[in-house]
Short mmCIF file of the C-alpha atoms (twelve columns), coordinates in Angstrom:
data_MODEL
# 
_entry.id   MODEL 
# 
loop_
_atom_site.group_PDB 
_atom_site.id 
_atom_site.type_symbol 
_atom_site.label_atom_id 
_atom_site.label_alt_id 
_atom_site.label_comp_id 
_atom_site.label_asym_id 
_atom_site.label_seq_id 
_atom_site.Cartn_x 
_atom_site.Cartn_y 
_atom_site.Cartn_z 
_atom_site.pdbx_PDB_model_num 
ATOM 1   C CA . MET A 1   89.783  90.788  -112.300 1 
ATOM 2   C CA . ASN A 2   90.015  94.514  -111.513 1 
ATOM 3   C CA . LYS A 3   90.716  95.528  -107.948 1 
ATOM 4   C CA . LYS A 4   87.767  97.065  -106.117 1 
ATOM 5   C CA . VAL A 5   87.933  100.326 -104.172 1 
ATOM 6   C CA . LEU A 6   85.151  101.760 -102.017 1 
ATOM 7   C CA . VAL A 7   85.334  105.547 -101.593 1 
ATOM 8   C CA . VAL A 8   83.566  106.834 -98.470  1 
ATOM 9   C CA . ASP A 9   83.071  110.579 -97.973  1 
ATOM 10  C CA . ASP A 10  80.040  112.685 -97.086  1 
ATOM 11  C CA . GLU A 11  81.184  115.378 -99.534  1 
ATOM 12  C CA . GLN A 12  79.926  114.122 -102.881 1 
ATOM 13  C CA . SER A 13  82.256  116.372 -104.872 1 
ATOM 14  C CA . ILE A 14  85.261  114.736 -103.199 1 
ATOM 15  C CA . SER A 15  84.044  111.142 -103.513 1 
ATOM 16  C CA . SER A 16  83.062  111.697 -107.160 1 
ATOM 17  C CA . ALA A 17  86.472  113.155 -108.038 1 
ATOM 18  C CA . ILE A 18  88.314  110.291 -106.345 1 
ATOM 19  C CA . ALA A 19  86.039  107.680 -107.925 1 
ATOM 20  C CA . TYR A 20  86.540  109.204 -111.386 1 
ATOM 21  C CA . ALA A 21  90.331  109.173 -111.021 1 
ATOM 22  C CA . LEU A 22  90.348  105.576 -109.749 1 
ATOM 23  C CA . ARG A 23  88.130  104.371 -112.603 1 
ATOM 24  C CA . ARG A 24  90.500  105.961 -115.111 1 
ATOM 25  C CA . GLU A 25  93.244  103.816 -113.574 1 
ATOM 26  C CA . GLY A 26  91.193  100.682 -114.203 1 
ATOM 27  C CA . TYR A 27  89.757  100.080 -110.728 1 
ATOM 28  C CA . GLU A 28  86.173  99.019  -110.075 1 
ATOM 29  C CA . VAL A 29  84.784  101.718 -107.778 1 
ATOM 30  C CA . ASP A 30  81.723  102.264 -105.600 1 
ATOM 31  C CA . THR A 31  80.974  105.141 -103.241 1 
ATOM 32  C CA . ALA A 32  79.221  105.692 -99.908  1 
ATOM 33  C CA . GLY A 33  78.158  108.919 -98.194  1 
ATOM 34  C CA . ASP A 34  78.376  107.900 -94.536  1 
ATOM 35  C CA . GLY A 35  79.744  105.221 -92.243  1 
ATOM 36  C CA . GLU A 36  76.609  103.107 -92.043  1 
ATOM 37  C CA . GLU A 37  76.304  102.952 -95.824  1 
ATOM 38  C CA . ALA A 38  80.000  102.065 -96.014  1 
ATOM 39  C CA . LEU A 39  79.595  99.029  -93.759  1 
ATOM 40  C CA . SER A 40  76.614  97.838  -95.797  1 
ATOM 41  C CA . LYS A 41  78.454  98.239  -99.094  1 
ATOM 42  C CA . VAL A 42  81.549  96.450  -97.801  1 
ATOM 43  C CA . LYS A 43  79.446  93.293  -97.378  1 
ATOM 44  C CA . ILE A 44  77.943  93.547  -100.872 1 
ATOM 45  C CA . PHE A 45  80.752  95.129  -102.924 1 
ATOM 46  C CA . ARG A 46  83.610  93.320  -101.124 1 
ATOM 47  C CA . PRO A 47  86.302  95.921  -101.847 1 
ATOM 48  C CA . ASN A 48  90.034  95.304  -101.756 1 
ATOM 49  C CA . ALA A 49  90.600  98.795  -100.345 1 
ATOM 50  C CA . LEU A 50  88.716  101.618 -98.643  1 
ATOM 51  C CA . VAL A 51  89.411  105.320 -99.103  1 
ATOM 52  C CA . LEU A 52  87.687  106.431 -95.924  1 
ATOM 53  C CA . ASP A 53  86.920  109.909 -94.615  1 
ATOM 54  C CA . VAL A 54  87.228  110.268 -90.828  1 
ATOM 55  C CA . MET A 55  84.662  113.013 -90.121  1 
ATOM 56  C CA . MET A 56  81.275  111.744 -91.333  1 
ATOM 57  C CA . PRO A 57  77.675  111.657 -90.079  1 
ATOM 58  C CA . LYS A 58  76.151  108.598 -88.391  1 
ATOM 59  C CA . LEU A 59  79.475  106.723 -88.061  1 
ATOM 60  C CA . SER A 60  82.952  108.225 -88.280  1 
ATOM 61  C CA . GLY A 61  85.776  106.625 -90.210  1 
ATOM 62  C CA . TYR A 62  87.173  105.440 -86.877  1 
ATOM 63  C CA . ASP A 63  83.847  103.731 -86.099  1 
ATOM 64  C CA . VAL A 64  83.912  102.022 -89.487  1 
ATOM 65  C CA . CYS A 65  87.411  100.692 -88.749  1 
ATOM 66  C CA . ARG A 66  86.208  99.335  -85.395  1 
ATOM 67  C CA . ARG A 67  83.206  97.556  -86.906  1 
ATOM 68  C CA . LEU A 68  84.795  96.114  -90.024  1 
ATOM 69  C CA . GLU A 69  84.971  92.341  -90.226  1 
ATOM 70  C CA . ASN A 70  88.024  90.647  -91.783  1 
ATOM 71  C CA . ARG A 71  90.011  93.887  -91.603  1 
ATOM 72  C CA . ASP A 72  93.210  92.118  -92.659  1 
ATOM 73  C CA . ASP A 73  91.673  91.495  -96.084  1 
ATOM 74  C CA . ILE A 74  90.893  95.165  -96.756  1 
ATOM 75  C CA . GLY A 75  93.404  97.976  -97.097  1 
ATOM 76  C CA . ILE A 76  92.345  101.282 -95.538  1 
ATOM 77  C CA . ILE A 77  93.473  104.810 -96.355  1 
ATOM 78  C CA . LEU A 78  92.001  107.436 -94.028  1 
ATOM 79  C CA . LEU A 79  91.236  110.977 -95.156  1 
ATOM 80  C CA . THR A 80  91.344  113.607 -92.428  1 
ATOM 81  C CA . VAL A 81  91.259  117.389 -92.158  1 
ATOM 82  C CA . LYS A 82  93.372  117.207 -89.012  1 
ATOM 83  C CA . ASN A 83  97.146  117.324 -89.257  1 
ATOM 84  C CA . ASP A 84  97.634  116.135 -85.671  1 
ATOM 85  C CA . ILE A 85  99.841  113.034 -85.357  1 
ATOM 86  C CA . VAL A 86  97.803  111.844 -82.342  1 
ATOM 87  C CA . ASP A 87  94.600  111.696 -84.392  1 
ATOM 88  C CA . LYS A 88  96.423  109.861 -87.145  1 
ATOM 89  C CA . ILE A 89  97.930  107.327 -84.770  1 
ATOM 90  C CA . VAL A 90  94.415  106.583 -83.493  1 
ATOM 91  C CA . GLY A 91  93.466  105.542 -87.015  1 
ATOM 92  C CA . LEU A 92  96.570  103.398 -87.397  1 
ATOM 93  C CA . GLU A 93  95.854  101.673 -84.111  1 
ATOM 94  C CA . LEU A 94  92.361  100.849 -85.368  1 
ATOM 95  C CA . GLY A 95  93.812  99.028  -88.350  1 
ATOM 96  C CA . ALA A 96  94.179  101.716 -91.016  1 
ATOM 97  C CA . ASP A 97  97.183  101.318 -93.300  1 
ATOM 98  C CA . ASP A 98  97.736  104.928 -94.309  1 
ATOM 99  C CA . TYR A 99  96.253  108.401 -94.079  1 
ATOM 100 C CA . MET A 100 96.180  111.622 -96.063  1 
ATOM 101 C CA . THR A 101 95.381  115.125 -94.876  1 
ATOM 102 C CA . LYS A 102 92.847  117.183 -96.797  1 
ATOM 103 C CA . PRO A 103 93.342  118.911 -99.158  1 
ATOM 104 C CA . PHE A 104 95.494  116.436 -101.070 1 
ATOM 105 C CA . GLU A 105 96.697  115.754 -104.598 1 
ATOM 106 C CA . ILE A 106 94.676  113.093 -106.416 1 
ATOM 107 C CA . ARG A 107 97.877  111.797 -108.018 1 
ATOM 108 C CA . GLU A 108 99.402  111.144 -104.600 1 
ATOM 109 C CA . LEU A 109 96.250  109.349 -103.440 1 
ATOM 110 C CA . LEU A 110 96.351  107.133 -106.554 1 
ATOM 111 C CA . ALA A 111 99.993  106.285 -105.842 1 
ATOM 112 C CA . ARG A 112 99.153  105.332 -102.264 1 
ATOM 113 C CA . VAL A 113 96.204  103.166 -103.343 1 
ATOM 114 C CA . LYS A 114 98.465  101.344 -105.829 1 
ATOM 115 C CA . ALA A 115 101.172 100.789 -103.210 1 
ATOM 116 C CA . LEU A 116 98.647  99.526  -100.669 1 
ATOM 117 C CA . LEU A 117 97.076  97.057  -103.100 1 
ATOM 118 C CA . ARG A 118 100.524 95.810  -104.151 1 
ATOM 119 C CA . ARG A 119 101.391 95.135  -100.525 1 
ATOM 120 C CA . LEU A 120 98.144  93.278  -99.895  1 
ATOM 121 C CA . GLU A 121 98.610  91.180  -103.031 1 
ATOM 122 C CA . LYS A 122 102.178 90.351  -102.050 1 
ATOM 123 C CA . LYS A 123 101.083 89.329  -98.538  1 
ATOM 124 C CA . THR A 124 98.331  87.095  -99.942  1 
ATOM 125 C CA . GLY A 125 100.762 85.324  -102.258 1 
ATOM 126 C CA . GLU A 126 103.345 84.532  -99.590  1 
ATOM 127 C CA . THR A 127 103.593 81.166  -97.857  1 
ATOM 128 C CA . PRO A 128 104.456 82.113  -94.266  1 
ATOM 129 C CA . ALA A 129 106.193 79.980  -91.718  1 
ATOM 130 C CA . GLU A 130 103.820 77.896  -89.621  1 
ATOM 131 C CA . LEU A 131 105.086 79.049  -86.225  1 
ATOM 132 C CA . LEU A 132 107.701 81.312  -84.637  1 
ATOM 133 C CA . GLU A 133 108.600 80.565  -81.006  1 
ATOM 134 C CA . TYR A 134 110.356 82.844  -78.529  1 
ATOM 135 C CA . GLY A 135 110.104 81.024  -75.233  1 
ATOM 136 C CA . GLU A 136 106.483 81.388  -74.139  1 
ATOM 137 C CA . LEU A 137 105.723 83.743  -77.036  1 
ATOM 138 C CA . ARG A 138 104.264 82.042  -80.111  1 
ATOM 139 C CA . VAL A 139 103.570 83.839  -83.381  1 
ATOM 140 C CA . TYR A 140 101.380 82.212  -86.030  1 
ATOM 141 C CA . PRO A 141 101.968 84.018  -89.364  1 
ATOM 142 C CA . GLU A 142 99.266  82.209  -91.311  1 
ATOM 143 C CA . ARG A 143 96.639  82.857  -88.631  1 
ATOM 144 C CA . ARG A 144 98.021  86.361  -88.033  1 
ATOM 145 C CA . SER A 145 97.877  85.860  -84.286  1 
ATOM 146 C CA . ALA A 146 100.307 85.817  -81.375  1 
ATOM 147 C CA . GLU A 147 100.076 84.170  -77.964  1 
ATOM 148 C CA . LEU A 148 102.051 84.847  -74.798  1 
ATOM 149 C CA . ARG A 149 101.798 82.258  -72.025  1 
ATOM 150 C CA . SER A 150 98.847  80.736  -73.928  1 
ATOM 151 C CA . GLU A 151 96.951  84.056  -73.874  1 
ATOM 152 C CA . GLU A 152 96.272  85.735  -77.214  1 
ATOM 153 C CA . LEU A 153 97.827  89.173  -77.597  1 
ATOM 154 C CA . GLU A 154 95.512  91.907  -78.867  1 
ATOM 155 C CA . LEU A 155 97.615  93.357  -81.677  1 
ATOM 156 C CA . THR A 156 96.596  95.736  -84.426  1 
ATOM 157 C CA . PRO A 157 97.434  94.616  -87.988  1 
ATOM 158 C CA . LYS A 158 100.449 96.918  -88.145  1 
ATOM 159 C CA . GLU A 159 101.730 95.829  -84.730  1 
ATOM 160 C CA . PHE A 160 101.521 92.219  -85.861  1 
ATOM 161 C CA . ASP A 161 103.297 92.938  -89.165  1 
ATOM 162 C CA . LEU A 162 106.084 94.770  -87.348  1 
ATOM 163 C CA . LEU A 163 106.525 92.028  -84.743  1 
ATOM 164 C CA . LEU A 164 106.524 89.306  -87.399  1 
ATOM 165 C CA . LEU A 165 109.127 91.067  -89.540  1 
ATOM 166 C CA . LEU A 166 111.541 91.588  -86.642  1 
ATOM 167 C CA . LEU A 167 111.139 88.090  -85.182  1 
ATOM 168 C CA . SER A 168 111.489 86.472  -88.612  1 
ATOM 169 C CA . HIS A 169 115.000 87.968  -88.900  1 
ATOM 170 C CA . PRO A 170 116.502 87.963  -85.384  1 
ATOM 171 C CA . GLN A 171 119.591 90.078  -84.879  1 
ATOM 172 C CA . ARG A 172 119.123 91.813  -88.224  1 
ATOM 173 C CA . VAL A 173 119.189 95.571  -87.681  1 
ATOM 174 C CA . TYR A 174 116.424 97.465  -89.474  1 
ATOM 175 C CA . MET A 175 116.618 101.189 -89.982  1 
ATOM 176 C CA . ARG A 176 113.371 102.986 -89.229  1 
ATOM 177 C CA . GLU A 177 113.062 103.890 -92.900  1 
ATOM 178 C CA . GLU A 178 113.358 100.199 -93.845  1 
ATOM 179 C CA . LEU A 179 110.592 99.285  -91.410  1 
ATOM 180 C CA . LEU A 180 108.384 101.990 -92.900  1 
ATOM 181 C CA . GLU A 181 109.035 100.663 -96.380  1 
ATOM 182 C CA . GLN A 182 108.494 96.985  -95.547  1 
ATOM 183 C CA . VAL A 183 105.591 97.237  -93.095  1 
ATOM 184 C CA . TRP A 184 103.798 100.243 -94.614  1 
ATOM 185 C CA . GLU A 185 105.430 99.768  -98.054  1 
ATOM 186 C CA . MET A 186 105.899 103.435 -98.771  1 
ATOM 187 C CA . ASP A 187 107.715 106.549 -97.648  1 
ATOM 188 C CA . TYR A 188 105.169 106.940 -94.899  1 
ATOM 189 C CA . ALA A 189 103.721 110.390 -94.310  1 
ATOM 190 C CA . GLY A 190 103.735 109.957 -90.545  1 
ATOM 191 C CA . GLY A 191 107.520 109.793 -90.516  1 
ATOM 192 C CA . THR A 192 109.767 107.511 -88.492  1 
ATOM 193 C CA . ARG A 193 107.988 108.547 -85.282  1 
ATOM 194 C CA . THR A 194 105.242 106.122 -86.353  1 
ATOM 195 C CA . VAL A 195 107.691 103.212 -86.025  1 
ATOM 196 C CA . ASP A 196 108.786 104.345 -82.557  1 
ATOM 197 C CA . ILE A 197 105.173 104.569 -81.353  1 
ATOM 198 C CA . HIS A 198 104.348 101.077 -82.642  1 
ATOM 199 C CA . ILE A 199 107.474 99.617  -81.000  1 
ATOM 200 C CA . GLN A 200 106.529 101.280 -77.695  1 
ATOM 201 C CA . ARG A 201 103.017 99.825  -77.852  1 
ATOM 202 C CA . LEU A 202 104.351 96.371  -78.710  1 
ATOM 203 C CA . ARG A 203 106.738 96.447  -75.757  1 
ATOM 204 C CA . LYS A 204 103.929 97.456  -73.417  1 
ATOM 205 C CA . LYS A 205 101.730 94.589  -74.620  1 
ATOM 206 C CA . LEU A 206 104.570 92.061  -74.360  1 
ATOM 207 C CA . GLY A 207 105.577 93.131  -70.841  1 
ATOM 208 C CA . GLU A 208 108.564 91.807  -68.897  1 
ATOM 209 C CA . PRO A 209 110.799 90.146  -69.899  1 
ATOM 210 C CA . TYR A 210 109.626 89.877  -73.516  1 
ATOM 211 C CA . GLN A 211 109.516 93.594  -74.151  1 
ATOM 212 C CA . ASN A 212 113.322 93.471  -74.123  1 
ATOM 213 C CA . MET A 213 113.380 91.263  -77.218  1 
ATOM 214 C CA . LEU A 214 112.657 94.349  -79.328  1 
ATOM 215 C CA . GLN A 215 115.989 96.082  -79.000  1 
ATOM 216 C CA . THR A 216 116.822 99.663  -79.924  1 
ATOM 217 C CA . VAL A 217 119.979 100.174 -81.973  1 
ATOM 218 C CA . TYR A 218 120.633 103.798 -81.107  1 
ATOM 219 C CA . GLY A 219 120.951 106.130 -84.041  1 
ATOM 220 C CA . VAL A 220 119.888 103.393 -86.459  1 
ATOM 221 C CA . GLY A 221 116.665 101.514 -85.698  1 
ATOM 222 C CA . TYR A 222 115.580 98.208  -84.153  1 
ATOM 223 C CA . LYS A 223 116.348 94.493  -84.065  1 
ATOM 224 C CA . ALA A 224 114.988 91.365  -82.396  1 
ATOM 225 C CA . ALA A 225 117.036 89.426  -79.853  1 
ATOM 226 C CA . PRO A 226 117.978 85.798  -80.694  1 
ATOM 227 C CA . ALA A 227 115.157 83.315  -80.147  1 
ATOM 228 C CA . GLY A 228 117.257 81.317  -77.675  1 
ATOM 229 C CA . SER A 229 117.408 84.316  -75.322  1 
ATOM 230 C CA . TYR A 230 113.950 83.450  -73.979  1 
ATOM 231 C CA . PRO A 231 113.608 79.926  -72.546  1 
# 
């Protein structure tokens, strides 16, 4: 069965060009002209991925990300005219997987859609461990949830993926570029600063003393402390 992609942009010339290129690659494609139409079509079309413009009437791309159900099952690439890293991080924190700044090359967008769908397919086919325990921190890979002192942590999809990767391989040092490749599965346009921001947010949500389990290896990257360090 062909993968499905929903293209959402209020500029019909842009959505038509993207849809045409995606169909030539063998994808099943539908389009929407605003955020409200996008949410309606997600329920009917059930896409594997969204190519989603940020600045749209009725509902912005950010609003669509907030209102999507089952976000972990849908890959999201945001399109934005802004080249400000803060605006892009907002999208990532809302669950987007990637972003591109307009104007962009269609060939690069196609490559990013392919990489995103490969990552989602790989994640679906994996059989994750049932439970990871770090003292009072419990991570449930299959449920994609984490609890600290029996309270569920509110993690974005990327924060969860990053935490799971590090805790699954304690003491292994990951370069920032490796984390970009394995969590975002591409040479991510946001650069290694994206990793640093996600680590900072994870530490803040974990609080003392668990924030210290995500250790900085200066000049290299990050690693997780041994599980036995947290009784």
